[in-house]
C-alpha positions as CSV (number, residue, x, y, z in Angstrom):
1,M,72.9,90.5,129.8
2,I,71.3,91.9,127.0
3,Q,67.7,92.1,127.9
4,P,65.2,90.6,124.0
5,N,63.4,92.8,122.1
6,S,60.0,91.8,123.3
7,S,60.7,91.7,127.8
8,R,61.4,95.9,126.7
9,T,59.2,98.5,127.9
10,P,58.3,100.9,125.6
11,A,60.2,103.7,127.4
12,Q,63.2,100.9,127.1
13,R,62.6,101.1,123.3
14,A,62.7,104.3,123.2
15,W,66.0,105.0,125.0
16,L,68.0,102.5,122.5
17,R,66.6,104.6,119.2
18,F,67.3,108.0,121.0
19,R,70.8,106.6,122.0
20,A,71.6,105.6,118.4
21,N,71.1,108.5,117.5
22,R,74.3,110.0,117.6
23,Q,72.8,114.0,117.0
24,A,70.2,113.8,119.4
25,M,72.6,112.9,121.9
26,V,75.0,115.3,121.0
27,G,72.4,118.0,121.5
28,L,71.4,116.3,124.8
29,V,75.1,116.2,125.8
30,I,75.1,120.0,125.2
31,I,71.7,120.7,127.0
32,A,73.4,119.0,129.9
33,V,76.6,120.9,130.1
34,A,74.2,124.3,129.3
35,T,72.6,123.0,132.6
36,L,75.4,122.6,134.9
37,I,76.8,125.2,134.4
38,A,73.6,127.5,135.4
39,L,73.3,125.2,138.4
40,L,76.8,126.2,139.4
41,G,76.2,130.2,138.5
42,A,79.2,132.0,140.1
43,N,81.1,129.0,141.5
44,I,82.7,128.4,138.1
45,R,82.6,132.0,136.9
46,P,85.6,134.4,137.0
47,D,83.6,136.9,138.5
48,T,81.4,136.1,141.0
49,A,79.7,139.3,140.8
50,Q,75.9,139.3,140.6
51,D,75.1,139.2,137.2
52,A,79.0,138.9,136.3
53,N,78.4,142.4,136.0
54,T,82.0,143.9,138.1
55,Q,82.5,146.8,135.5
56,Q,86.3,148.2,135.1
57,V,85.8,151.2,132.5
58,S,89.5,151.4,132.5
59,I,89.8,147.9,130.9
60,S,87.0,147.9,128.2
61,R,87.0,145.9,124.8
62,K,90.1,144.4,125.5
63,A,91.5,140.9,123.1
64,P,91.0,137.4,124.2
65,N,93.6,136.6,126.9
66,F,94.0,140.4,127.8
67,Q,95.8,140.3,131.2
68,V,96.2,143.3,134.2
69,T,97.5,143.5,137.1
70,M,95.0,143.9,139.8
71,L,95.4,145.9,143.3
72,R,92.9,144.4,145.9
73,I,90.8,146.7,148.5
74,A,89.2,145.9,151.5
75,S,85.8,146.7,151.0
76,G,83.9,145.7,154.2
77,G,82.2,142.5,152.8
78,S,81.8,139.1,154.2
79,E,83.1,136.2,153.0
80,E,82.0,134.1,155.4
81,N,78.2,133.4,153.9
82,S,79.8,132.8,150.7
83,G,79.0,128.9,149.8
84,F,77.4,126.8,147.0
85,F,74.3,127.4,147.2
86,N,74.3,131.0,148.1
87,A,75.7,131.3,144.8
88,L,73.4,129.1,143.0
89,F,70.2,130.6,144.2
90,F,71.7,134.3,145.0
91,G,73.9,134.6,141.8
92,S,76.8,136.1,143.2
93,K,79.2,134.8,146.2
94,P,80.2,138.0,148.5
95,K,83.7,139.7,148.0
96,A,85.9,141.3,150.8
97,Y,87.6,143.0,148.6
98,F,87.3,145.3,144.9
99,E,89.8,145.3,142.2
100,I,91.0,148.1,140.6
101,P,93.7,147.6,137.3
102,I,97.2,149.2,138.2
103,H,99.9,149.7,135.8
104,S,103.1,149.5,138.1
105,F,103.4,149.9,141.7
106,S,106.0,149.8,144.6
107,I,105.8,149.4,148.5
108,S,107.6,150.8,150.9
109,S,107.9,150.2,155.0
110,D,104.0,151.7,155.2
111,T,102.1,152.7,152.2
112,I,101.7,151.0,148.5
113,S,102.1,153.6,145.8
114,G,101.8,153.9,141.6
115,Y,100.2,154.6,138.4
116,Y,96.5,153.4,138.0
117,Y,95.8,151.7,134.5
118,S,94.7,154.2,131.8
119,G,93.6,151.7,129.3
120,E,97.0,151.3,127.5
121,D,99.9,148.8,129.0
122,N,102.6,151.7,127.4
123,I,101.2,154.2,129.5
124,P,100.4,154.7,133.1
125,G,97.4,157.0,134.6
126,R,96.9,158.6,137.8
127,P,98.8,158.6,140.2
128,F,97.7,156.8,143.5
129,A,99.4,156.0,147.1
130,M,98.2,154.4,150.3
131,H,98.4,152.9,153.2
132,L,99.3,149.9,153.3
133,A,96.3,148.7,156.5
134,S,94.0,150.6,154.1
135,V,94.5,147.9,151.5
136,I,93.7,144.9,154.2
137,F,90.9,146.0,156.3
138,P,88.4,148.3,155.9
139,I,89.0,151.5,157.5
140,E,87.2,154.6,158.0
141,P,88.8,157.0,156.7
142,G,90.3,159.8,159.0
143,T,90.2,157.0,161.8
144,L,94.3,155.2,160.9
145,E,96.4,156.3,164.1
146,C,99.8,154.4,164.0
147,S,102.9,154.6,166.3
148,I,106.2,152.6,166.3
149,G,105.1,150.0,163.9
150,E,101.7,149.9,165.4
151,C,98.0,150.9,164.7
152,A,94.8,151.4,165.5
153,A,91.7,152.4,163.2
154,T,88.2,152.3,163.1
155,L,86.6,150.0,160.0
156,M,83.5,150.3,158.4
157,N,81.1,148.2,161.1
158,G,82.3,150.6,163.2
159,S,84.9,148.0,165.4
160,I,88.0,149.2,166.4
161,K,90.7,147.4,164.8
162,R,94.0,147.5,166.8
163,F,96.9,145.3,165.1
164,S,101.4,145.9,164.2
165,M,102.7,146.6,160.6
166,E,105.2,144.6,161.0
167,G,104.4,141.7,157.6
168,V,102.1,143.9,156.2
169,D,103.8,145.4,152.9
170,E,104.6,140.9,152.5
171,V,100.7,140.7,152.9
172,V,100.1,142.7,150.5
173,G,102.6,141.8,148.0
174,K,101.4,138.2,148.0
175,E,97.6,138.6,148.5
176,H,96.6,141.9,147.1
177,I,98.4,142.8,144.3
178,V,96.7,140.2,141.8
179,K,97.6,139.1,137.6
180,K,93.6,139.0,136.1
181,K,93.5,137.7,132.6
182,F,90.3,137.5,130.9
183,L,89.9,134.6,128.7
184,L,87.5,136.0,126.3
185,G,88.2,139.8,126.8
186,T,86.2,142.1,128.2
187,D,83.3,143.9,126.7
188,K,82.6,147.2,126.0
189,F,81.9,148.5,130.0
190,G,84.6,146.6,131.3
191,R,83.1,143.1,131.9
192,D,84.7,139.7,131.7
193,M,82.9,138.3,128.4
194,F,83.8,134.7,129.6
195,S,82.2,135.1,133.0
196,R,78.7,137.4,131.2
197,L,78.0,134.5,128.8
198,L,77.8,131.8,131.2
199,A,75.7,133.9,133.3
200,G,73.1,134.6,130.1
201,T,73.0,130.2,130.3
202,I,70.5,130.7,133.5
203,I,68.9,133.5,131.7
204,S,68.0,131.4,128.7
205,L,67.6,128.1,130.0
206,S,64.7,129.6,133.3
207,V,62.7,131.2,130.6
208,G,63.0,128.8,128.8
209,L,61.8,126.1,131.4
210,I,59.3,128.3,133.1
211,S,57.7,129.1,130.4
212,V,57.4,125.6,128.7
213,L,56.0,125.0,132.4
214,I,52.8,127.4,132.2
215,S,52.2,126.3,128.5
216,L,52.5,122.6,129.4
217,V,49.9,123.6,132.2
218,L,46.8,125.4,130.2
219,G,47.9,123.6,126.8
220,I,47.2,119.8,128.2
221,G,44.9,121.5,131.1
222,L,42.8,122.8,128.0
223,G,43.1,120.8,125.5
224,A,42.2,117.5,127.5
225,I,39.2,118.9,129.0
226,A,38.1,119.7,125.0
227,G,38.8,116.7,123.9
228,Y,37.4,113.7,126.4
229,F,34.1,116.3,127.0
230,G,33.4,117.7,123.8
231,G,30.2,119.2,122.9
232,G,30.3,123.4,123.5
233,I,33.1,123.4,125.8
234,D,35.3,121.7,122.8
235,D,33.6,124.7,120.8
236,A,34.1,127.2,122.7
237,I,37.9,126.3,124.1
238,T,38.9,125.4,119.9
239,W,37.6,128.6,119.2
240,L,40.2,130.3,121.6
241,I,42.6,128.6,120.3
242,N,42.1,129.3,116.7
243,V,41.7,133.1,117.6
244,I,45.1,133.0,119.7
245,W,46.8,131.2,116.6
246,S,46.2,133.5,113.9
247,I,47.8,136.3,116.3
248,P,51.5,136.2,115.3
249,T,53.6,134.7,118.1
250,L,56.4,137.5,119.0
251,L,53.6,140.2,118.5
252,L,51.4,138.6,121.0
253,V,54.9,138.5,123.5
254,I,55.2,141.7,122.4
255,A,51.6,143.0,123.9
256,I,51.7,141.0,126.5
257,T,55.1,142.2,127.7
258,F,54.2,145.9,127.6
259,A,50.6,144.9,128.8
260,L,52.5,143.3,132.4
261,G,55.6,145.9,132.3
262,K,59.0,144.8,131.3
263,G,61.0,142.8,133.1
264,F,62.4,139.3,133.9
265,V,59.4,137.4,135.3
266,Q,57.1,139.4,132.5
267,V,59.4,137.8,129.7
268,F,58.8,134.0,130.8
269,I,55.1,134.6,131.4
270,A,54.7,136.4,128.1
271,V,56.3,133.3,126.1
272,G,54.4,130.7,127.9
273,L,50.7,133.1,127.5
274,T,51.7,132.1,124.1
275,M,53.3,128.9,123.0
276,W,50.1,127.1,124.7
277,V,47.6,126.7,122.0
278,E,50.1,124.6,120.1
279,V,50.3,122.4,122.6
280,A,46.3,122.4,123.3
281,R,45.7,121.2,119.8
282,V,47.9,118.3,119.9
283,V,46.4,117.3,123.1
284,R,43.0,117.7,122.3
285,G,43.8,115.3,118.9
286,Q,45.0,112.7,120.9
287,V,42.5,113.0,123.6
288,L,39.8,112.6,121.1
289,S,41.2,109.4,119.8
290,L,41.1,107.7,122.7
291,R,38.1,108.8,124.8
292,H,36.5,105.7,123.1
293,M,38.9,103.5,123.8
294,E,37.9,100.3,126.1
295,Y,40.1,100.9,128.9
296,I,38.3,104.5,129.3
297,E,35.3,102.8,129.2
298,A,35.9,100.4,131.4
299,A,37.5,103.6,133.6
300,R,33.9,104.8,133.6
301,A,31.3,101.8,133.9
302,L,34.0,101.2,137.3
303,G,32.0,105.0,138.4
304,Y,35.8,107.1,138.0
305,T,35.2,110.9,137.8
306,P,36.6,112.8,134.8
307,M,38.7,114.3,136.5
308,R,40.5,111.0,137.8
309,I,40.4,109.6,134.1
310,I,42.3,112.4,132.9
311,L,44.5,112.7,134.7
312,V,45.2,109.0,135.7
313,H,44.3,106.9,132.6
314,V,44.1,110.2,129.4
315,I,47.5,112.0,130.2
316,P,50.2,109.8,130.6
317,N,49.1,108.1,127.0
318,I,49.1,111.5,125.1
319,M,52.6,113.0,126.8
320,G,54.9,111.0,123.7
321,P,53.7,113.8,121.4
322,V,53.3,116.5,124.1
323,I,57.4,115.7,125.3
324,V,58.4,116.5,121.8
325,I,56.6,119.5,121.6
326,S,58.1,121.0,124.7
327,A,61.9,120.6,123.1
328,A,61.1,122.6,119.8
329,N,59.2,125.2,122.3
330,F,61.8,125.3,124.8
331,A,64.2,126.3,121.8
332,S,61.6,128.6,120.8
333,A,61.3,130.4,124.4
334,I,64.8,131.1,124.3
335,L,64.8,133.6,120.9
336,L,62.0,134.7,121.8
337,E,64.5,135.7,124.9
338,A,66.8,136.6,123.1
339,G,64.8,138.8,120.7
340,L,62.5,140.2,123.2
341,S,66.2,141.3,125.3
342,F,67.8,142.7,122.0
343,L,64.6,144.8,121.7
344,G,64.8,146.2,125.2
345,I,61.4,144.5,126.6
346,G,63.0,141.2,127.8
347,A,66.0,141.0,130.3
348,Q,67.0,144.1,132.4
349,I,70.0,145.1,132.9
350,P,72.4,144.4,134.3
351,M,71.4,141.0,133.7
352,A,73.0,139.1,131.4
353,S,70.9,138.3,128.6
354,W,72.4,136.8,125.3
355,G,69.9,139.2,123.5
356,Q,71.0,142.2,125.7
357,M,74.5,141.5,125.1
358,I,74.4,141.5,120.7
359,K,72.0,145.0,121.3
360,D,74.7,146.4,123.2
361,H,77.4,145.2,120.5
362,Y,76.3,144.8,117.3
363,A,77.7,148.5,116.6
364,Y,81.3,146.4,116.0
365,I,80.2,143.8,113.7
366,T,82.0,145.2,111.4
367,T,85.0,145.9,112.9
368,N,88.1,143.7,115.1
369,M,86.2,143.5,117.9
370,A,82.7,141.5,116.3
371,Y,83.2,138.4,118.4
372,L,81.8,140.6,121.5
373,A,78.0,140.4,119.3
374,I,79.1,137.1,117.7
375,L,79.7,135.3,120.2
376,P,76.9,135.4,122.2
377,G,74.6,134.7,119.1
378,L,76.6,131.4,119.3
379,C,75.8,130.4,122.4
380,I,71.8,131.4,121.2
381,M,72.3,129.0,118.6
382,V,74.3,126.2,119.8
383,L,71.4,125.9,122.6
384,V,68.7,126.5,120.0
385,L,70.2,123.6,118.0
386,A,70.8,121.5,120.7
387,F,67.4,121.1,121.7
388,M,66.3,120.8,117.9
389,L,68.3,117.6,117.8
390,V,66.7,116.4,120.8
391,G,63.7,117.3,119.8
392,S,64.0,115.6,116.2
393,G,65.5,112.7,118.4
394,L,62.5,112.1,120.6
395,R,60.1,112.0,117.5
396,D,61.8,109.9,115.9
397,A,62.4,107.4,119.3
398,M,58.8,107.9,120.4
399,D,58.4,106.5,116.4
400,T,56.3,102.9,117.1
401,R,57.4,102.0,113.7
402,S,60.9,102.5,114.6
403,K,62.6,98.9,115.4
404,A,64.8,99.0,118.6
């Protein structure tokens, strides 16, 4: 049953106006997908290592859809603790093996031999040969002893392992020789480009989110205090806002980053400390228009403290414009993080920052591998555009002159 317009709450009418804006809804879907990718983390990436940083120099700069045969060798790690939440909070899933690209191989009764991948499909690399047991188990070098099909060895964790060689060749052929496909090819370090792009999503979204939260805490707090109390307090805060406002944003971010040091945490602190001024200006103006309203005067007459009036009666009624600004600031934070990472003072290697990925590959922009720099640039553009579309949609939806 459709509610009549007069019975809808302001939030319901705003949502109907926002939902009617197709561009804003497209932006919201893009943000939702990006958020889902960031939350799932290593659970959905082909390269489940932390920061998707598994490097294979022999397969560097390979075209999209490149395929290679991988030999999986036991590493001594454990997958027992791997799971969704481990990959969500730590960005990686433990592996019990590491992979080596190979050109060709053959398996005898107890040995696998062949040639490593050289970087060219038609040219085999260096030869290799190893005992099948060393492929399946993380064996300490020089401890493997076999006699009449029975073997014993010391594992890397110090325990003694006894096993039969019967069927080991089948296990290696089925489980330790795999074909691996790189959907978007590999970068100049031989890392999976698709996995790196997915891993970069969490960097951009987390910097945007935390920076916006910092700017909201400072901006709403100082703006509300200045607008509500007025007088000398308002003059002091307004002077501070104008001073920081006069400094170019990127220059101020770089200065704060140099003061705090390079790193991921320093980036969102620096960005957040430069974005609060716009929030504070808007909040101050909104509070100035509300502080003499009847319901505010009634709250004062009832003896409510200024803190309660600001938190309970003022701030909830000025959140509309603040939400719109926050969407735009989110987009600005993503651009600033990418710019800082490109300059080398943002997220540090090996973190999968889109800006850092552009820096690593911008020299290829005039070659047939231009996609190595274009793809992360497109990711930045699409995510920033999504937040701008959502911000524009929120602005129109919260316009009380609009009709739902």
